[in-house]
C-alpha positions as CSV (number, residue, x, y, z in Angstrom):
1,M,-30.8,-4.6,-24.5
2,S,-29.6,-3.0,-21.4
3,E,-30.8,-3.3,-17.8
4,K,-30.5,-0.3,-15.5
5,F,-30.1,-0.5,-11.8
6,A,-30.9,2.4,-9.6
7,G,-27.6,2.8,-7.8
8,A,-29.3,4.1,-4.7
9,D,-26.8,5.9,-2.5
10,A,-28.6,6.7,0.7
11,G,-29.1,10.2,-0.4
12,L,-25.4,10.9,-0.5
13,S,-25.0,11.6,-4.2
14,T,-26.8,13.0,-7.2
15,E,-24.6,11.2,-9.7
16,P,-26.2,9.6,-12.8
17,K,-27.1,6.0,-12.5
18,L,-24.5,3.5,-13.8
19,E,-25.7,1.5,-16.8
20,Y,-25.0,-2.2,-17.1
21,T,-25.7,-4.7,-19.8
22,A,-27.7,-7.8,-19.1
23,T,-24.4,-9.6,-18.3
24,G,-23.4,-6.9,-15.9
25,S,-20.6,-5.4,-18.0
26,V,-20.1,-1.7,-17.5
27,Q,-21.1,0.4,-20.5
28,T,-20.4,3.9,-19.1
29,W,-18.8,5.5,-16.0
30,P,-20.7,8.4,-14.4
31,P,-19.0,11.8,-13.8
32,V,-16.9,11.6,-10.7
33,R,-18.1,13.8,-7.8
34,R,-16.1,17.0,-7.4
35,G,-13.5,16.6,-4.7
36,F,-13.6,12.8,-4.9
37,L,-9.9,12.4,-5.5
38,V,-9.0,14.8,-2.6
39,V,-11.2,12.8,-0.1
40,L,-9.9,9.5,-1.5
41,G,-6.3,10.7,-1.2
42,L,-6.8,11.9,2.4
43,A,-8.4,8.6,3.4
44,V,-5.7,6.4,1.9
45,A,-2.9,8.5,3.4
46,A,-4.6,8.7,6.9
47,V,-5.3,4.9,7.0
48,N,-1.7,4.2,6.0
49,G,-0.5,6.8,8.5
50,A,-2.3,5.1,11.4
51,L,-0.8,1.7,10.5
52,L,2.7,2.9,9.8
53,A,2.9,5.2,12.8
54,S,2.1,2.1,14.9
55,A,4.5,-0.3,13.0
56,V,7.4,2.1,12.9
57,L,7.1,4.0,16.2
58,T,4.5,3.3,18.8
59,L,4.6,-0.5,18.7
60,S,8.4,-0.2,19.4
61,L,7.7,2.0,22.5
62,K,5.0,-0.3,23.8
63,S,7.2,-3.4,23.1
64,A,10.0,-1.8,25.2
65,A,7.5,-1.0,28.0
66,I,6.3,-4.6,28.0
67,G,9.4,-6.5,27.3
68,G,12.1,-4.2,28.6
69,D,15.3,-3.4,26.8
70,A,16.4,-7.1,26.6
71,D,13.2,-8.5,25.0
72,A,11.8,-5.4,23.2
73,T,13.0,-6.5,19.7
74,T,11.6,-10.0,20.3
75,V,8.2,-8.7,21.3
76,L,8.2,-6.4,18.4
77,S,9.1,-9.2,15.9
78,I,6.3,-11.4,17.3
79,V,3.7,-8.7,17.1
80,T,4.6,-7.4,13.6
81,S,4.9,-11.0,12.2
82,I,1.5,-12.0,13.4
83,G,0.0,-8.7,12.1
84,A,1.7,-9.3,8.7
85,L,0.2,-12.8,8.5
86,F,-3.3,-11.4,9.0
87,A,-2.7,-8.7,6.4
88,L,-1.6,-11.4,3.9
89,I,-4.8,-13.3,4.5
90,G,-7.0,-10.2,4.9
91,Y,-6.4,-8.4,1.6
92,P,-7.9,-11.1,-0.7
93,V,-10.5,-12.3,1.7
94,I,-11.9,-8.9,2.6
95,G,-11.7,-8.0,-1.1
96,R,-13.8,-11.0,-2.0
97,L,-16.3,-10.2,0.7
98,S,-16.5,-6.6,-0.5
99,D,-17.2,-7.8,-4.1
100,R,-20.1,-9.9,-2.8
101,T,-21.6,-7.4,-0.4
102,L,-25.3,-6.6,-0.9
103,G,-27.4,-3.9,0.7
104,R,-28.4,-0.3,0.0
105,F,-25.1,1.1,1.3
106,G,-23.2,-0.4,-1.6
107,R,-20.2,-2.7,-1.8
108,R,-17.4,-0.4,-0.5
109,R,-19.0,1.9,2.0
110,P,-19.6,-0.7,4.7
111,Y,-15.9,-1.6,4.7
112,L,-14.9,2.1,5.1
113,F,-17.1,2.3,8.2
114,A,-15.7,-1.1,9.4
115,A,-12.2,0.3,8.9
116,A,-13.0,3.3,11.1
117,A,-14.4,1.1,13.9
118,L,-11.5,-1.4,13.8
119,I,-8.8,1.2,13.8
120,A,-10.5,2.9,16.8
121,V,-10.7,-0.4,18.7
122,G,-7.1,-1.3,17.7
123,A,-5.8,2.0,19.0
124,L,-7.6,1.7,22.3
125,L,-6.3,-1.9,22.8
126,Q,-2.8,-0.7,22.0
127,I,-3.1,2.1,24.6
128,A,-4.3,-0.4,27.2
129,A,-1.9,-3.2,26.3
130,A,0.1,-4.4,29.3
131,D,1.2,-7.8,28.0
132,V,2.2,-9.3,24.7
133,F,-1.1,-11.0,24.0
134,V,-3.1,-7.8,24.2
135,L,-0.5,-6.0,22.1
136,I,-0.7,-8.7,19.4
137,G,-4.5,-8.4,19.5
138,S,-4.3,-4.6,19.1
139,Y,-2.1,-4.7,16.1
140,V,-4.1,-7.5,14.4
141,V,-7.3,-5.4,14.9
142,L,-5.6,-2.3,13.6
143,T,-4.2,-4.1,10.7
144,L,-7.5,-5.6,9.7
145,G,-9.0,-2.1,9.9
146,A,-6.4,-0.7,7.6
147,V,-6.9,-3.6,5.2
148,C,-10.7,-2.9,5.1
149,G,-10.1,0.8,4.4
150,L,-7.4,0.2,1.7
151,V,-9.3,-2.6,0.0
152,A,-12.4,-0.4,-0.3
153,A,-10.5,2.7,-1.3
154,G,-8.6,0.9,-4.0
155,A,-11.7,-0.8,-5.4
156,L,-13.4,2.6,-5.8
157,V,-11.0,3.5,-8.6
158,P,-12.1,0.7,-11.1
159,D,-15.6,1.0,-9.8
160,Q,-16.0,4.7,-10.6
161,I,-13.4,5.8,-13.0
162,A,-12.9,4.8,-16.7
163,P,-9.6,3.1,-17.6
164,E,-8.3,6.0,-19.7
165,R,-8.7,8.4,-16.7
166,R,-7.0,6.3,-14.0
167,G,-3.5,7.8,-14.1
168,T,-4.1,10.5,-11.4
169,P,-6.1,8.1,-9.1
170,S,-3.3,5.6,-9.5
171,A,-0.8,8.1,-8.3
172,I,-3.0,8.9,-5.3
173,I,-3.4,5.3,-4.3
174,G,0.3,4.6,-4.8
175,L,1.4,7.6,-2.8
176,G,-0.8,6.6,0.1
177,A,1.9,4.6,1.8
178,P,4.8,7.1,1.7
179,L,2.5,10.1,2.4
180,G,0.9,8.1,5.2
181,A,4.3,7.4,6.7
182,V,5.1,11.1,6.8
183,L,1.7,12.0,8.1
184,G,1.5,9.3,10.8
185,L,5.0,9.9,12.1
186,F,4.5,13.7,12.0
187,L,1.3,13.5,14.0
188,A,2.8,11.1,16.5
189,Q,5.9,13.2,17.0
190,L,3.7,16.3,17.6
191,V,2.5,14.9,20.9
192,Q,5.5,12.9,22.1
193,P,6.4,11.6,24.7
194,N,2.7,11.1,25.6
195,I,2.3,7.5,24.3
196,V,-1.5,7.7,24.6
197,A,-1.7,10.7,22.4
198,M,0.9,9.3,20.0
199,I,-1.3,6.3,19.4
200,A,-4.7,8.1,19.4
201,L,-3.9,11.1,17.2
202,P,-3.0,9.2,13.9
203,A,-5.7,6.6,14.6
204,G,-8.3,9.4,15.2
205,V,-7.4,11.1,11.9
206,A,-7.7,7.8,10.1
207,V,-11.2,7.2,11.6
208,V,-12.4,10.6,10.6
209,A,-11.0,10.3,7.1
210,S,-12.5,6.8,6.5
211,V,-15.9,7.9,7.7
212,A,-15.7,11.0,5.5
213,L,-14.9,8.9,2.4
214,G,-17.7,6.6,3.2
215,L,-20.2,9.4,3.5
216,F,-18.9,11.2,0.4
217,I,-18.8,8.5,-2.2
218,A,-21.6,7.4,-4.6
219,D,-21.5,3.6,-4.0
220,K,-23.9,1.7,-6.3
221,P,-25.5,-1.2,-4.5
222,L,-24.9,-4.6,-6.1
223,A,-27.9,-6.2,-7.7
224,R,-28.5,-9.7,-6.2
225,H,-28.4,-11.5,-9.6
226,L,-25.0,-9.9,-10.3
227,R,-23.5,-11.1,-7.1
228,P,-20.5,-13.4,-7.8
229,E,-21.4,-17.0,-7.2
230,F,-19.9,-18.5,-4.1
231,Q,-18.6,-22.1,-3.9
232,F,-15.9,-23.5,-1.6
233,R,-13.7,-24.2,-4.5
234,E,-14.1,-20.5,-5.5
235,F,-13.3,-19.5,-2.0
236,L,-10.0,-21.3,-2.2
237,G,-9.4,-19.4,-5.4
238,T,-9.5,-16.2,-3.2
239,F,-5.7,-16.6,-2.9
240,W,-5.0,-17.6,-6.5
241,V,-5.3,-16.3,-10.0
242,S,-4.3,-18.7,-12.7
243,P,-1.2,-17.4,-14.6
244,A,-2.2,-19.6,-17.5
245,K,-5.7,-18.0,-17.8
246,H,-4.6,-14.5,-16.9
247,P,-0.9,-14.1,-17.9
248,S,-1.0,-10.3,-18.0
249,F,-2.2,-10.2,-14.4
250,A,0.5,-12.7,-13.4
251,W,3.2,-10.6,-15.1
252,A,2.0,-7.4,-13.4
253,W,2.0,-9.3,-10.0
254,A,5.5,-10.5,-10.5
255,S,6.7,-7.0,-11.6
256,R,5.2,-5.4,-8.5
257,L,6.8,-8.1,-6.3
258,M,10.3,-7.4,-7.7
259,I,9.9,-3.6,-7.4
260,F,8.8,-3.9,-3.8
261,F,11.7,-6.2,-3.1
262,G,13.9,-3.2,-3.8
263,V,11.8,-1.0,-1.6
264,A,11.9,-3.4,1.3
265,A,15.7,-3.8,0.9
266,V,16.1,-0.1,1.8
267,N,13.3,0.3,4.3
268,A,14.2,-2.7,6.4
269,Y,17.9,-2.0,6.8
270,Q,18.1,1.8,6.4
271,A,18.8,2.5,10.1
272,F,21.5,-0.1,10.3
273,Y,23.1,1.1,7.1
274,L,23.1,4.7,8.2
275,I,24.7,3.8,11.6
276,M,27.2,1.3,10.3
277,V,28.2,2.7,6.9
278,Q,27.3,6.4,7.1
279,H,28.3,6.6,10.8
280,Q,25.2,8.3,12.0
281,D,24.7,8.7,15.7
282,P,22.2,6.0,16.9
283,A,20.6,8.7,19.1
284,T,19.7,10.8,16.1
285,V,19.4,8.3,13.3
286,G,15.6,8.7,13.5
287,T,16.0,12.3,12.3
288,A,18.3,11.1,9.5
289,I,15.6,8.6,8.4
290,F,12.8,11.2,8.6
291,V,14.8,13.6,6.4
292,A,15.3,10.8,3.9
293,T,11.6,9.9,4.0
294,L,10.7,13.5,3.4
295,I,12.9,13.7,0.4
296,L,11.7,10.4,-1.0
297,T,8.1,11.4,-0.5
298,G,8.5,15.0,-1.6
299,V,10.0,14.0,-5.0
300,S,7.3,11.4,-5.5
301,I,4.6,13.9,-4.8
302,V,6.0,16.3,-7.4
303,F,6.3,13.7,-10.2
304,A,3.5,11.2,-9.6
305,P,0.5,13.5,-10.5
306,L,2.4,15.0,-13.4
307,F,3.2,11.6,-15.0
308,G,-0.2,10.3,-14.1
309,K,-1.8,13.0,-16.2
310,I,0.8,12.5,-19.0
311,S,0.1,8.8,-19.0
312,D,-3.7,9.5,-19.3
313,K,-3.1,12.0,-22.1
314,V,-0.9,9.7,-24.3
315,G,-2.9,6.6,-23.4
316,R,0.1,4.5,-22.4
317,R,1.1,2.8,-19.2
318,K,3.8,0.2,-19.9
319,P,6.6,2.6,-21.0
320,F,6.1,4.6,-17.8
321,V,6.2,1.6,-15.5
322,I,9.3,0.3,-17.2
323,T,11.1,3.6,-17.1
324,A,10.1,4.0,-13.4
325,A,11.5,0.6,-12.5
326,I,14.8,1.4,-14.2
327,I,15.1,4.8,-12.5
328,F,14.3,3.2,-9.1
329,A,17.0,0.5,-9.8
330,A,19.5,3.3,-10.6
331,G,18.6,5.0,-7.3
332,L,19.3,1.7,-5.4
333,G,22.6,1.4,-7.2
334,L,23.5,4.9,-6.1
335,V,22.6,4.0,-2.5
336,A,25.0,1.1,-2.7
337,L,27.8,3.4,-3.9
338,A,27.1,6.4,-1.6
339,D,30.1,7.4,0.5
340,S,28.5,10.2,2.5
341,Y,25.1,11.1,3.9
342,P,24.5,13.8,1.2
343,M,25.2,11.3,-1.5
344,F,22.8,8.9,0.2
345,L,20.1,11.6,0.1
346,L,20.8,12.2,-3.6
347,A,20.3,8.5,-4.2
348,I,17.1,8.6,-2.2
349,A,15.9,11.5,-4.4
350,V,16.5,9.4,-7.5
351,M,14.6,6.6,-6.0
352,G,11.8,9.1,-5.2
353,L,11.7,10.0,-8.9
354,G,11.4,6.4,-9.9
355,Q,8.8,5.8,-7.2
356,G,6.8,8.8,-8.3
357,V,6.6,7.7,-11.9
358,Y,5.9,4.1,-10.8
359,F,3.1,5.1,-8.5
360,A,1.6,7.3,-11.2
361,V,0.8,4.5,-13.5
362,D,1.3,1.1,-11.8
363,F,-2.2,0.9,-10.3
364,A,-3.8,2.2,-13.5
365,L,-2.1,-0.6,-15.4
366,I,-3.2,-3.2,-12.9
367,T,-6.8,-2.1,-13.1
368,E,-6.7,-2.8,-16.9
369,V,-5.5,-6.4,-16.5
370,L,-7.9,-7.5,-13.7
371,P,-9.4,-11.0,-14.4
372,D,-12.8,-9.8,-13.3
373,P,-13.1,-6.0,-13.8
374,E,-16.7,-6.0,-12.4
375,N,-15.6,-7.5,-9.1
376,P,-12.1,-6.0,-8.6
377,A,-11.5,-6.0,-4.9
378,K,-10.5,-9.6,-4.5
379,D,-8.0,-9.5,-7.3
380,L,-6.7,-6.1,-6.1
381,G,-6.2,-7.9,-2.7
382,I,-4.1,-10.5,-4.4
383,M,-2.1,-7.8,-6.1
384,N,-1.5,-6.2,-2.7
385,L,0.2,-9.4,-1.6
386,A,3.0,-8.6,-4.1
387,S,3.7,-5.3,-2.3
388,S,3.4,-6.8,1.2
389,L,5.3,-10.1,0.8
390,P,8.7,-8.5,0.3
391,S,8.5,-7.2,3.8
392,S,8.7,-10.8,5.0
393,L,10.9,-12.2,2.2
394,V,13.7,-9.6,2.4
395,P,14.5,-10.2,6.1
396,A,14.7,-14.0,5.3
397,I,17.1,-13.5,2.3
398,A,19.0,-10.5,3.6
399,P,21.4,-12.3,6.0
400,A,22.9,-14.4,3.2
401,L,23.4,-11.2,1.0
402,L,24.8,-9.2,3.9
403,A,27.3,-12.0,4.6
404,I,28.8,-12.0,1.1
405,G,32.5,-11.1,1.3
406,A,32.1,-10.2,5.0
407,S,35.3,-9.7,6.9
408,A,36.4,-8.5,10.3
409,T,36.9,-4.9,9.0
410,S,33.6,-5.0,7.0
411,P,31.2,-7.5,8.7
412,V,28.1,-6.5,6.8
413,N,27.9,-6.1,3.0
414,F,25.1,-3.6,2.4
415,T,26.3,-3.2,-1.2
416,A,25.3,-6.7,-2.0
417,L,21.8,-6.2,-0.5
418,F,21.2,-2.9,-2.4
419,V,22.6,-4.3,-5.7
420,A,20.2,-7.3,-5.3
421,G,17.4,-4.8,-4.8
422,A,18.4,-2.9,-7.9
423,L,18.5,-6.2,-10.0
424,A,15.1,-7.1,-8.7
425,A,13.8,-3.7,-9.9
426,V,15.3,-4.3,-13.3
427,L,13.5,-7.6,-13.4
428,G,10.4,-5.8,-12.5
429,A,10.8,-3.6,-15.6
430,L,11.4,-6.6,-17.8
431,F,8.3,-8.4,-16.5
432,I,6.1,-5.5,-17.8
433,L,7.1,-6.3,-21.4
434,P,5.0,-9.5,-21.9
435,I,1.8,-7.8,-20.6
436,R,-0.9,-7.8,-23.3
437,G,-4.0,-5.6,-23.6
438,V,-2.3,-2.5,-22.2
439,R,-0.1,-0.1,-24.2
């Protein structure tokens, strides 16, 4: 016997009702609304863009205005570290809350609207910030807004799309960060040096895109008797998935951690590398980084949708993720060997190929090893820790790697750092092999 729930959507959709068994397991997925992937992609890119434009550019400008040249880096480190801590906590907590949310607006839509509100407030606070405490508050609010939006958007994929059709949506979710970086920085640079407009424009686009996705989606309300049971012990489990009970999820988490270690190795030290090794002018190094980001993102955009469709067609995920990790590792190795800026850009293009293939199928693979597929947001939040933790781990480990073989003529060993990143990516490929239940 099956029990059907209306799936009321506040008049926003005419999609067929989802059908659930008595235990709540999904029997069928309804047709996806035309244009859903476009609106989803715009929202994910815009939300990432608002966060990354702040983290990469406008926070630095505000930190310099507040702390002066001498203390600007200290102010920035404090602000971003506290923001990162809230992100680490926020992803699984907001994911669990989303999975448990009742009401006629559905489980995901309220968090898209919350994202819009928090991003708007965070931007206004950042504009008004005249001291460190307000600046910290602004970035925390902006970060939590971005977490709300990205958690909700990511959960929509397993909510609404069958496993065999998740290749392209996976590419869209995965490309959100690099596309967002390009979009956010482009919008901010359009209106420089007006710091108010540089903060407001990317945030405004994110607000509009989040609201648009919230209004567009068909978000089935959660029946009260299907609401995940809440106990304090279960709440503590928000930050934990047992590797013994769910080994495939654990291997996927470890694989993503290793891949993003390699990503963070380049992202965190790219400016110093270009200045100290490639002898870029510090005054124009931002342009050099922007060109590299465009190449990385451009190559990813070309190959991610292509390989996402191929993965869906052949019904396989693991070979694509493994190949992507190896290509990415090769790109990092080329970065370590690059003896000129054009060679560096070539290495970045190879990394972009690996990143494109990886983003095409990684998220799709993850959705197929979730411990609780009917309540995916919490576990996707835990998976997001694997991509955000390396941003904190790499700066802690990097000084030891950079000091290997250091001398007066060569005080910093970037080769050791990038080789370590490449080895981490190879481990990421190997960690895919033990995953079961996914081809």
